[in-house]
RODREN-44661 format. One line per 10 residues: number of its first residue (from 1); for each residue x, y, z of C-alpha. Coordinates in nm, 4 decimals, always signed. Layout:
N
NUM = X Y Z ~ ... .
END
This chain:
109
1 = +10.9843 +10.9970 +9.1907 ~ +11.1919 +10.8967 +9.3931 ~ +11.2619 +10.5320 +9.2815 ~ +11.2412 +10.3688 +9.0110 ~ +11.0464 +10.0064 +8.9351 ~ +11.1210 +9.8301 +8.6116 ~ +10.7985 +9.6639 +8.4158 ~ +10.8765 +9.3593 +8.5866 ~ +10.9385 +9.5160 +8.9753 ~ +10.6072 +9.6742 +8.8799 .
11 = +10.4116 +9.3101 +8.7517 ~ +10.5664 +9.1192 +9.0406 ~ +10.3974 +9.4362 +9.3280 ~ +10.0548 +9.4817 +9.1890 ~ +10.0380 +9.0905 +9.1891 ~ +10.0971 +9.0654 +9.5838 ~ +9.9276 +9.3171 +9.6566 ~ +9.6309 +9.1152 +9.3802 ~ +9.6583 +8.7986 +9.5640 ~ +9.6689 +8.9582 +9.9317 .
21 = +9.7020 +8.6371 +10.1902 ~ +9.7549 +8.4440 +9.9183 ~ +10.0914 +8.5928 +9.7594 ~ +10.3634 +8.3172 +9.7422 ~ +10.6372 +8.2685 +9.5732 ~ +10.4332 +7.9522 +9.2813 ~ +10.1276 +8.2194 +9.3284 ~ +10.2720 +8.4822 +9.1925 ~ +10.4404 +8.3077 +8.9486 ~ +10.1060 +8.0993 +8.8290 .
31 = +9.9446 +8.4572 +8.7701 ~ +10.1900 +8.6644 +8.6466 ~ +10.1886 +8.3774 +8.3540 ~ +9.8303 +8.3164 +8.3761 ~ +9.7409 +8.6824 +8.3135 ~ +10.0980 +8.7995 +8.1148 ~ +10.0636 +8.5240 +7.9429 ~ +10.4676 +8.4554 +7.9541 ~ +10.6502 +8.2459 +8.1392 ~ +10.9182 +8.3782 +8.3828 .
41 = +11.1719 +8.0948 +8.6012 ~ +11.1807 +8.1012 +8.9598 ~ +11.5132 +8.2516 +8.9701 ~ +11.3483 +8.5679 +8.7844 ~ +11.1323 +8.6099 +9.0478 ~ +11.3037 +8.5606 +9.3481 ~ +11.5461 +8.8698 +9.2453 ~ +11.3186 +9.0397 +9.1904 ~ +11.1199 +8.9682 +9.5021 ~ +11.4982 +8.9776 +9.6868 .
51 = +11.5349 +9.3355 +9.5081 ~ +11.1499 +9.4419 +9.5970 ~ +11.2540 +9.3906 +9.9613 ~ +11.5856 +9.5639 +9.9853 ~ +11.4126 +9.8505 +9.8294 ~ +11.1548 +9.8496 +10.2084 ~ +10.8557 +9.8179 +9.8569 ~ +10.7537 +9.4853 +10.0086 ~ +10.8188 +9.2070 +10.3469 ~ +10.7836 +8.8793 +10.3687 .
61 = +10.7747 +8.6616 +10.6312 ~ +10.7367 +8.2453 +10.7023 ~ +10.4224 +8.0263 +10.7377 ~ +10.3839 +7.7301 +10.9323 ~ +10.4827 +7.4094 +10.8207 ~ +10.2739 +7.1674 +10.5572 ~ +10.2381 +6.8156 +10.5314 ~ +10.1816 +6.8710 +10.1697 ~ +10.5054 +7.0669 +10.1727 ~ +10.6779 +6.7836 +10.3317 .
71 = +10.7122 +7.0410 +10.6506 ~ +10.9072 +7.3060 +10.4458 ~ +10.7195 +7.6499 +10.4902 ~ +10.5679 +7.9297 +10.2155 ~ +10.7779 +8.2475 +10.2392 ~ +10.4229 +8.4760 +10.1875 ~ +10.4714 +8.8472 +10.0713 ~ +10.2880 +9.1458 +10.1305 ~ +10.3580 +9.5117 +9.9675 ~ +10.4344 +9.8020 +10.2338 .
81 = +10.3190 +10.1363 +10.2048 ~ +10.6272 +10.2731 +10.0193 ~ +10.5941 +9.9542 +9.7826 ~ +10.2163 +10.1174 +9.7419 ~ +10.3421 +10.4574 +9.7195 ~ +10.5341 +10.3959 +9.4018 ~ +10.3047 +10.2236 +9.2400 ~ +10.0601 +10.4910 +9.3052 ~ +10.3705 +10.7385 +9.1470 ~ +10.4809 +10.4803 +8.8885 .
91 = +10.0549 +10.4877 +8.7645 ~ +10.0026 +10.8945 +8.7347 ~ +10.3518 +10.8636 +8.5893 ~ +10.1827 +10.6023 +8.3442 ~ +9.8807 +10.8262 +8.2957 ~ +10.0395 +11.1603 +8.1987 ~ +10.2125 +10.9853 +7.9618 ~ +9.8699 +10.8370 +7.8136 ~ +9.7154 +11.1693 +7.7774 ~ +10.0280 +11.3720 +7.6388 .
101 = +10.0502 +11.0712 +7.3781 ~ +9.7168 +11.0013 +7.3549 ~ +9.6857 +11.1305 +6.9369 ~ +9.9709 +10.9581 +6.8139 ~ +9.8050 +10.5973 +7.0005 ~ +9.5267 +10.6352 +6.8214 ~ +9.4296 +10.2925 +6.6869 ~ +9.1144 +10.4088 +6.5531 ~ +9.0375 +10.4172 +6.2331 .
END
């Protein structure tokens, strides 16, 4: 595996992929909080997004200014091909480990 993504990076990438055209800071934060039942700071999200952009796993662009945002523009995110490849690599690794540990992780009584 070439790169490594942490658990939160993986969560952010998957959330951006699932939100599609609606993937911007606030929606990503709200979706992660709702699905994971945990609070995240906007600072933690922004530093993770910056790291993912530096790694080439996402790209961003500014939308048009809107009145409801006081003329400010939203920064939208999209997962890149490289990001998709890395997510598939992580899924393959997790699947392999789950198969190998299936007997010891059984919770059936």
